[in-house]
CHARMM internal coordinates of N, CA and C (Angstrom, degrees):
IC EDIT
DIST 1 N 1 CA 1.4483
DIST 1 CA 1 C 1.5240
ANGL 1 N 1 CA 1 C 112.53
DIST 1 C 2 N 1.3068
ANGL 1 CA 1 C 2 N 118.27
DIHE 1 N 1 CA 1 C 2 N -21.36
DIST 2 N 2 CA 1.4638
ANGL 1 C 2 N 2 CA 119.45
DIHE 1 CA 1 C 2 N 2 CA -175.66
DIST 2 CA 2 C 1.5231
ANGL 2 N 2 CA 2 C 110.76
DIHE 1 C 2 N 2 CA 2 C -117.34
DIST 2 C 3 N 1.3067
ANGL 2 CA 2 C 3 N 116.84
DIHE 2 N 2 CA 2 C 3 N 58.40
DIST 3 N 3 CA 1.4611
ANGL 2 C 3 N 3 CA 120.37
DIHE 2 CA 2 C 3 N 3 CA -179.73
DIST 3 CA 3 C 1.5165
ANGL 3 N 3 CA 3 C 111.54
DIHE 2 C 3 N 3 CA 3 C -110.27
DIST 3 C 4 N 1.2971
ANGL 3 CA 3 C 4 N 117.14
DIHE 3 N 3 CA 3 C 4 N 31.68
DIST 4 N 4 CA 1.4537
ANGL 3 C 4 N 4 CA 121.29
DIHE 3 CA 3 C 4 N 4 CA -170.17
DIST 4 CA 4 C 1.5237
ANGL 4 N 4 CA 4 C 114.08
DIHE 3 C 4 N 4 CA 4 C -61.48
DIST 4 C 5 N 1.3025
ANGL 4 CA 4 C 5 N 116.69
DIHE 4 N 4 CA 4 C 5 N -67.50
DIST 5 N 5 CA 1.4529
ANGL 4 C 5 N 5 CA 120.19
DIHE 4 CA 4 C 5 N 5 CA -165.82
DIST 5 CA 5 C 1.5186
ANGL 5 N 5 CA 5 C 114.04
DIHE 4 C 5 N 5 CA 5 C -75.71
DIST 5 C 6 N 1.3142
ANGL 5 CA 5 C 6 N 118.29
DIHE 5 N 5 CA 5 C 6 N -20.95
DIST 6 N 6 CA 1.4544
ANGL 5 C 6 N 6 CA 119.36
DIHE 5 CA 5 C 6 N 6 CA 177.60
DIST 6 CA 6 C 1.5252
ANGL 6 N 6 CA 6 C 111.66
DIHE 5 C 6 N 6 CA 6 C -105.94
DIST 6 C 7 N 1.3174
ANGL 6 CA 6 C 7 N 117.48
DIHE 6 N 6 CA 6 C 7 N 12.70
DIST 7 N 7 CA 1.4556
ANGL 6 C 7 N 7 CA 122.53
DIHE 6 CA 6 C 7 N 7 CA 179.89
DIST 7 CA 7 C 1.5310
ANGL 7 N 7 CA 7 C 109.06
DIHE 6 C 7 N 7 CA 7 C -105.11
DIST 7 C 8 N 1.3207
ANGL 7 CA 7 C 8 N 116.90
DIHE 7 N 7 CA 7 C 8 N 114.05
DIST 8 N 8 CA 1.4631
ANGL 7 C 8 N 8 CA 119.99
DIHE 7 CA 7 C 8 N 8 CA -176.96
DIST 8 CA 8 C 1.5285
ANGL 8 N 8 CA 8 C 111.76
DIHE 7 C 8 N 8 CA 8 C -65.54
DIST 8 C 9 N 1.3299
ANGL 8 CA 8 C 9 N 117.70
DIHE 8 N 8 CA 8 C 9 N -31.02
DIST 9 N 9 CA 1.4636
ANGL 8 C 9 N 9 CA 120.06
DIHE 8 CA 8 C 9 N 9 CA 179.56
DIST 9 CA 9 C 1.5290
ANGL 9 N 9 CA 9 C 110.75
DIHE 8 C 9 N 9 CA 9 C -63.93
DIST 9 C 10 N 1.3222
ANGL 9 CA 9 C 10 N 117.32
DIHE 9 N 9 CA 9 C 10 N -38.01
DIST 10 N 10 CA 1.4627
ANGL 9 C 10 N 10 CA 121.24
DIHE 9 CA 9 C 10 N 10 CA 175.86
DIST 10 CA 10 C 1.5214
ANGL 10 N 10 CA 10 C 110.61
DIHE 9 C 10 N 10 CA 10 C -57.22
DIST 10 C 11 N 1.3141
ANGL 10 CA 10 C 11 N 116.41
DIHE 10 N 10 CA 10 C 11 N -44.98
DIST 11 N 11 CA 1.4608
ANGL 10 C 11 N 11 CA 120.02
DIHE 10 CA 10 C 11 N 11 CA -177.83
DIST 11 CA 11 C 1.5212
ANGL 11 N 11 CA 11 C 111.76
DIHE 10 C 11 N 11 CA 11 C -70.89
DIST 11 C 12 N 1.3289
ANGL 11 CA 11 C 12 N 118.32
DIHE 11 N 11 CA 11 C 12 N -35.45
DIST 12 N 12 CA 1.4674
ANGL 11 C 12 N 12 CA 120.96
DIHE 11 CA 11 C 12 N 12 CA 177.34
DIST 12 CA 12 C 1.5242
ANGL 12 N 12 CA 12 C 109.88
DIHE 11 C 12 N 12 CA 12 C -63.50
DIST 12 C 13 N 1.3270
ANGL 12 CA 12 C 13 N 116.77
DIHE 12 N 12 CA 12 C 13 N -48.31
DIST 13 N 13 CA 1.4678
ANGL 12 C 13 N 13 CA 120.79
DIHE 12 CA 12 C 13 N 13 CA 179.39
DIST 13 CA 13 C 1.5217
ANGL 13 N 13 CA 13 C 110.49
DIHE 12 C 13 N 13 CA 13 C -62.97
DIST 13 C 14 N 1.3202
ANGL 13 CA 13 C 14 N 117.28
DIHE 13 N 13 CA 13 C 14 N -41.53
DIST 14 N 14 CA 1.4681
ANGL 13 C 14 N 14 CA 121.45
DIHE 13 CA 13 C 14 N 14 CA -179.98
DIST 14 CA 14 C 1.5269
ANGL 14 N 14 CA 14 C 110.76
DIHE 13 C 14 N 14 CA 14 C -61.40
DIST 14 C 15 N 1.3150
ANGL 14 CA 14 C 15 N 117.42
DIHE 14 N 14 CA 14 C 15 N -44.57
DIST 15 N 15 CA 1.4715
ANGL 14 C 15 N 15 CA 120.85
DIHE 14 CA 14 C 15 N 15 CA -178.69
DIST 15 CA 15 C 1.5290
ANGL 15 N 15 CA 15 C 111.93
DIHE 14 C 15 N 15 CA 15 C -67.96
DIST 15 C 16 N 1.3464
ANGL 15 CA 15 C 16 N 117.66
DIHE 15 N 15 CA 15 C 16 N -42.39
DIST 16 N 16 CA 1.4566
ANGL 15 C 16 N 16 CA 120.31
DIHE 15 CA 15 C 16 N 16 CA -176.96
DIST 16 CA 16 C 1.5210
ANGL 16 N 16 CA 16 C 112.82
DIHE 15 C 16 N 16 CA 16 C -72.65
DIST 16 C 17 N 1.3328
ANGL 16 CA 16 C 17 N 117.43
DIHE 16 N 16 CA 16 C 17 N -29.68
DIST 17 N 17 CA 1.4617
ANGL 16 C 17 N 17 CA 119.73
DIHE 16 CA 16 C 17 N 17 CA 178.97
DIST 17 CA 17 C 1.5136
ANGL 17 N 17 CA 17 C 112.36
DIHE 16 C 17 N 17 CA 17 C -86.06
DIST 17 C 18 N 1.3299
ANGL 17 CA 17 C 18 N 117.36
DIHE 17 N 17 CA 17 C 18 N -13.53
DIST 18 N 18 CA 1.4535
ANGL 17 C 18 N 18 CA 120.72
DIHE 17 CA 17 C 18 N 18 CA 179.56
DIST 18 CA 18 C 1.5154
ANGL 18 N 18 CA 18 C 114.08
DIHE 17 C 18 N 18 CA 18 C 80.18
DIST 18 C 19 N 1.3191
ANGL 18 CA 18 C 19 N 116.89
DIHE 18 N 18 CA 18 C 19 N 9.33
DIST 19 N 19 CA 1.4677
ANGL 18 C 19 N 19 CA 120.03
DIHE 18 CA 18 C 19 N 19 CA 178.82
DIST 19 CA 19 C 1.5136
ANGL 19 N 19 CA 19 C 109.99
DIHE 18 C 19 N 19 CA 19 C -76.44
DIST 19 C 20 N 1.3063
ANGL 19 CA 19 C 20 N 115.67
DIHE 19 N 19 CA 19 C 20 N 151.44
DIST 20 N 20 CA 1.4512
ANGL 19 C 20 N 20 CA 120.15
DIHE 19 CA 19 C 20 N 20 CA 178.43
DIST 20 CA 20 C 1.5236
ANGL 20 N 20 CA 20 C 110.04
DIHE 19 C 20 N 20 CA 20 C -134.80
DIST 20 C 21 N 1.3002
ANGL 20 CA 20 C 21 N 115.64
DIHE 20 N 20 CA 20 C 21 N 147.58
DIST 21 N 21 CA 1.4547
ANGL 20 C 21 N 21 CA 123.37
DIHE 20 CA 20 C 21 N 21 CA 169.88
DIST 21 CA 21 C 1.5084
ANGL 21 N 21 CA 21 C 116.08
DIHE 20 C 21 N 21 CA 21 C 51.34
DIST 21 C 22 N 1.3264
ANGL 21 CA 21 C 22 N 115.21
DIHE 21 N 21 CA 21 C 22 N -119.99
DIST 22 N 22 CA 1.4613
ANGL 21 C 22 N 22 CA 122.01
DIHE 21 CA 21 C 22 N 22 CA -173.70
DIST 22 CA 22 C 1.5227
ANGL 22 N 22 CA 22 C 112.21
DIHE 21 C 22 N 22 CA 22 C -62.38
DIST 22 C 23 N 1.3147
ANGL 22 CA 22 C 23 N 117.60
DIHE 22 N 22 CA 22 C 23 N -38.68
DIST 23 N 23 CA 1.4660
ANGL 22 C 23 N 23 CA 120.60
DIHE 22 CA 22 C 23 N 23 CA -179.38
DIST 23 CA 23 C 1.5267
ANGL 23 N 23 CA 23 C 110.94
DIHE 22 C 23 N 23 CA 23 C -62.09
DIST 23 C 24 N 1.3138
ANGL 23 CA 23 C 24 N 116.91
DIHE 23 N 23 CA 23 C 24 N -41.25
DIST 24 N 24 CA 1.4646
ANGL 23 C 24 N 24 CA 120.75
DIHE 23 CA 23 C 24 N 24 CA 179.19
DIST 24 CA 24 C 1.5224
ANGL 24 N 24 CA 24 C 110.76
DIHE 23 C 24 N 24 CA 24 C -66.07
DIST 24 C 25 N 1.3253
ANGL 24 CA 24 C 25 N 116.88
DIHE 24 N 24 CA 24 C 25 N -42.97
DIST 25 N 25 CA 1.4645
ANGL 24 C 25 N 25 CA 119.80
DIHE 24 CA 24 C 25 N 25 CA 179.92
DIST 25 CA 25 C 1.5172
ANGL 25 N 25 CA 25 C 111.68
DIHE 24 C 25 N 25 CA 25 C -65.70
DIST 25 C 26 N 1.3200
ANGL 25 CA 25 C 26 N 117.15
DIHE 25 N 25 CA 25 C 26 N -41.68
DIST 26 N 26 CA 1.4688
ANGL 25 C 26 N 26 CA 120.18
DIHE 25 CA 25 C 26 N 26 CA 178.39
DIST 26 CA 26 C 1.5191
ANGL 26 N 26 CA 26 C 111.15
DIHE 25 C 26 N 26 CA 26 C -64.25
DIST 26 C 27 N 1.3176
ANGL 26 CA 26 C 27 N 116.56
DIHE 26 N 26 CA 26 C 27 N -44.48
DIST 27 N 27 CA 1.4577
ANGL 26 C 27 N 27 CA 119.94
DIHE 26 CA 26 C 27 N 27 CA 179.92
DIST 27 CA 27 C 1.5076
ANGL 27 N 27 CA 27 C 112.47
DIHE 26 C 27 N 27 CA 27 C -64.08
DIST 27 C 28 N 1.3200
ANGL 27 CA 27 C 28 N 116.23
DIHE 27 N 27 CA 27 C 28 N -45.92
DIST 28 N 28 CA 1.4596
ANGL 27 C 28 N 28 CA 120.85
DIHE 27 CA 27 C 28 N 28 CA -179.19
DIST 28 CA 28 C 1.5263
ANGL 28 N 28 CA 28 C 110.99
DIHE 27 C 28 N 28 CA 28 C -65.81
DIST 28 C 29 N 1.3249
ANGL 28 CA 28 C 29 N 117.30
DIHE 28 N 28 CA 28 C 29 N -39.14
DIST 29 N 29 CA 1.4663
ANGL 28 C 29 N 29 CA 121.06
DIHE 28 CA 28 C 29 N 29 CA 178.20
DIST 29 CA 29 C 1.5186
ANGL 29 N 29 CA 29 C 110.46
DIHE 28 C 29 N 29 CA 29 C -62.97
DIST 29 C 30 N 1.3191
ANGL 29 CA 29 C 30 N 116.20
DIHE 29 N 29 CA 29 C 30 N -42.90
DIST 30 N 30 CA 1.4662
ANGL 29 C 30 N 30 CA 119.77
DIHE 29 CA 29 C 30 N 30 CA 179.48
DIST 30 CA 30 C 1.5110
ANGL 30 N 30 CA 30 C 112.44
DIHE 29 C 30 N 30 CA 30 C -63.93
DIST 30 C 31 N 1.3154
ANGL 30 CA 30 C 31 N 116.94
DIHE 30 N 30 CA 30 C 31 N -45.10
DIST 31 N 31 CA 1.4591
ANGL 30 C 31 N 31 CA 121.25
DIHE 30 CA 30 C 31 N 31 CA -178.93
DIST 31 CA 31 C 1.5263
ANGL 31 N 31 CA 31 C 110.89
DIHE 30 C 31 N 31 CA 31 C -63.93
DIST 31 C 32 N 1.3338
ANGL 31 CA 31 C 32 N 117.02
DIHE 31 N 31 CA 31 C 32 N -47.75
DIST 32 N 32 CA 1.4651
ANGL 31 C 32 N 32 CA 118.88
DIHE 31 CA 31 C 32 N 32 CA -177.43
DIST 32 CA 32 C 1.5278
ANGL 32 N 32 CA 32 C 111.48
DIHE 31 C 32 N 32 CA 32 C -67.71
DIST 32 C 33 N 1.3233
ANGL 32 CA 32 C 33 N 117.72
DIHE 32 N 32 CA 32 C 33 N -31.86
DIST 33 N 33 CA 1.4610
ANGL 32 C 33 N 33 CA 120.43
DIHE 32 CA 32 C 33 N 33 CA 177.50
DIST 33 CA 33 C 1.5211
ANGL 33 N 33 CA 33 C 110.81
DIHE 32 C 33 N 33 CA 33 C -68.31
DIST 33 C 34 N 1.3269
ANGL 33 CA 33 C 34 N 117.67
DIHE 33 N 33 CA 33 C 34 N -42.27
DIST 34 N 34 CA 1.4644
ANGL 33 C 34 N 34 CA 121.32
DIHE 33 CA 33 C 34 N 34 CA 178.44
DIST 34 CA 34 C 1.5206
ANGL 34 N 34 CA 34 C 110.50
DIHE 33 C 34 N 34 CA 34 C -63.58
DIST 34 C 35 N 1.3202
ANGL 34 CA 34 C 35 N 117.72
DIHE 34 N 34 CA 34 C 35 N -43.59
DIST 35 N 35 CA 1.4666
ANGL 34 C 35 N 35 CA 121.09
DIHE 34 CA 34 C 35 N 35 CA 179.18
DIST 35 CA 35 C 1.5238
ANGL 35 N 35 CA 35 C 110.10
DIHE 34 C 35 N 35 CA 35 C -63.75
DIST 35 C 36 N 1.3263
ANGL 35 CA 35 C 36 N 117.25
DIHE 35 N 35 CA 35 C 36 N -40.52
DIST 36 N 36 CA 1.4601
ANGL 35 C 36 N 36 CA 121.17
DIHE 35 CA 35 C 36 N 36 CA 179.28
DIST 36 CA 36 C 1.5270
ANGL 36 N 36 CA 36 C 110.94
DIHE 35 C 36 N 36 CA 36 C -62.75
DIST 36 C 37 N 1.3247
ANGL 36 CA 36 C 37 N 116.96
DIHE 36 N 36 CA 36 C 37 N -46.24
DIST 37 N 37 CA 1.4696
ANGL 36 C 37 N 37 CA 121.10
DIHE 36 CA 36 C 37 N 37 CA -179.36
DIST 37 CA 37 C 1.5281
ANGL 37 N 37 CA 37 C 110.29
DIHE 36 C 37 N 37 CA 37 C -66.85
DIST 37 C 38 N 1.3266
ANGL 37 CA 37 C 38 N 117.18
DIHE 37 N 37 CA 37 C 38 N -39.79
DIST 38 N 38 CA 1.4667
ANGL 37 C 38 N 38 CA 120.70
DIHE 37 CA 37 C 38 N 38 CA -179.29
DIST 38 CA 38 C 1.5227
ANGL 38 N 38 CA 38 C 111.98
DIHE 37 C 38 N 38 CA 38 C -67.37
DIST 38 C 39 N 1.3184
ANGL 38 CA 38 C 39 N 118.30
DIHE 38 N 38 CA 38 C 39 N -24.67
DIST 39 N 39 CA 1.4583
ANGL 38 C 39 N 39 CA 120.28
DIHE 38 CA 38 C 39 N 39 CA -178.87
DIST 39 CA 39 C 1.5329
ANGL 39 N 39 CA 39 C 112.42
DIHE 38 C 39 N 39 CA 39 C -78.28
DIST 39 C 40 N 1.3135
ANGL 39 CA 39 C 40 N 118.44
DIHE 39 N 39 CA 39 C 40 N -19.57
DIST 40 N 40 CA 1.4669
ANGL 39 C 40 N 40 CA 120.54
DIHE 39 CA 39 C 40 N 40 CA -178.38
DIST 40 CA 40 C 1.5296
ANGL 40 N 40 CA 40 C 113.13
DIHE 39 C 40 N 40 CA 40 C -60.11
DIST 40 C 41 N 1.3401
ANGL 40 CA 40 C 41 N 120.07
DIHE 40 N 40 CA 40 C 41 N -49.32
DIST 41 N 41 CA 1.4747
ANGL 40 C 41 N 41 CA 118.33
DIHE 40 CA 40 C 41 N 41 CA 177.80
DIST 41 CA 41 C 1.5324
ANGL 41 N 41 CA 41 C 112.35
DIHE 40 C 41 N 41 CA 41 C -61.59
DIST 41 C 42 N 1.3162
ANGL 41 CA 41 C 42 N 117.20
DIHE 41 N 41 CA 41 C 42 N -35.71
DIST 42 N 42 CA 1.4679
ANGL 41 C 42 N 42 CA 119.62
DIHE 41 CA 41 C 42 N 42 CA 178.70
DIST 42 CA 42 C 1.5296
ANGL 42 N 42 CA 42 C 110.88
DIHE 41 C 42 N 42 CA 42 C -65.95
DIST 42 C 43 N 1.3034
ANGL 42 CA 42 C 43 N 116.94
DIHE 42 N 42 CA 42 C 43 N -37.77
DIST 43 N 43 CA 1.4616
ANGL 42 C 43 N 43 CA 119.74
DIHE 42 CA 42 C 43 N 43 CA 176.97
DIST 43 CA 43 C 1.5240
ANGL 43 N 43 CA 43 C 111.70
DIHE 42 C 43 N 43 CA 43 C -66.92
DIST 43 C 44 N 1.3167
ANGL 43 CA 43 C 44 N 116.63
DIHE 43 N 43 CA 43 C 44 N -38.39
DIST 44 N 44 CA 1.4685
ANGL 43 C 44 N 44 CA 119.80
DIHE 43 CA 43 C 44 N 44 CA 177.68
DIST 44 CA 44 C 1.5264
ANGL 44 N 44 CA 44 C 111.32
DIHE 43 C 44 N 44 CA 44 C -65.67
DIST 44 C 45 N 1.3218
ANGL 44 CA 44 C 45 N 117.11
DIHE 44 N 44 CA 44 C 45 N -40.91
DIST 45 N 45 CA 1.4694
ANGL 44 C 45 N 45 CA 120.59
DIHE 44 CA 44 C 45 N 45 CA 177.10
DIST 45 CA 45 C 1.5314
ANGL 45 N 45 CA 45 C 110.16
DIHE 44 C 45 N 45 CA 45 C -64.70
DIST 45 C 46 N 1.3042
ANGL 45 CA 45 C 46 N 117.15
DIHE 45 N 45 CA 45 C 46 N -42.41
DIST 46 N 46 CA 1.4637
ANGL 45 C 46 N 46 CA 120.20
DIHE 45 CA 45 C 46 N 46 CA 178.55
DIST 46 CA 46 C 1.5236
ANGL 46 N 46 CA 46 C 110.59
DIHE 45 C 46 N 46 CA 46 C -63.06
DIST 46 C 47 N 1.3225
ANGL 46 CA 46 C 47 N 117.22
DIHE 46 N 46 CA 46 C 47 N -36.82
DIST 47 N 47 CA 1.4474
ANGL 46 C 47 N 47 CA 120.57
DIHE 46 CA 46 C 47 N 47 CA 177.71
DIST 47 CA 47 C 1.5284
ANGL 47 N 47 CA 47 C 111.48
DIHE 46 C 47 N 47 CA 47 C -65.38
DIST 47 C 48 N 1.3192
ANGL 47 CA 47 C 48 N 116.53
DIHE 47 N 47 CA 47 C 48 N -39.89
DIST 48 N 48 CA 1.4598
ANGL 47 C 48 N 48 CA 119.79
DIHE 47 CA 47 C 48 N 48 CA 178.26
DIST 48 CA 48 C 1.5209
ANGL 48 N 48 CA 48 C 112.02
DIHE 47 C 48 N 48 CA 48 C -66.95
DIST 48 C 49 N 1.3147
ANGL 48 CA 48 C 49 N 116.64
DIHE 48 N 48 CA 48 C 49 N -39.14
DIST 49 N 49 CA 1.4635
ANGL 48 C 49 N 49 CA 120.93
DIHE 48 CA 48 C 49 N 49 CA -178.50
DIST 49 CA 49 C 1.5150
ANGL 49 N 49 CA 49 C 111.69
DIHE 48 C 49 N 49 CA 49 C -75.10
DIST 49 C 50 N 1.3212
ANGL 49 CA 49 C 50 N 116.75
DIHE 49 N 49 CA 49 C 50 N -44.70
DIST 50 N 50 CA 1.4593
ANGL 49 C 50 N 50 CA 120.78
DIHE 49 CA 49 C 50 N 50 CA -173.54
DIST 50 CA 50 C 1.5212
ANGL 50 N 50 CA 50 C 113.78
DIHE 49 C 50 N 50 CA 50 C -95.77
DIST 50 C 51 N 1.3100
ANGL 50 CA 50 C 51 N 115.57
DIHE 50 N 50 CA 50 C 51 N -20.73
DIST 51 N 51 CA 1.4496
ANGL 50 C 51 N 51 CA 119.64
DIHE 50 CA 50 C 51 N 51 CA -171.11
DIST 51 CA 51 C 1.4631
ANGL 51 N 51 CA 51 C 114.71
DIHE 50 C 51 N 51 CA 51 C -84.22
END
COOR INIT
IC SEED 1 N 1 CA 1 C
IC BUILD
């Protein structure tokens, strides 16, 4: 979740969207948090199927 400044993908998305500074960090934090939370049910289902 905290791979901002050393993650090249973060900088590519930031440059192409035109976001700067705080707006980019807030947006990226929100997106990665949603993806992280959404992956939990999928991991639980995979555990039930494969485990």
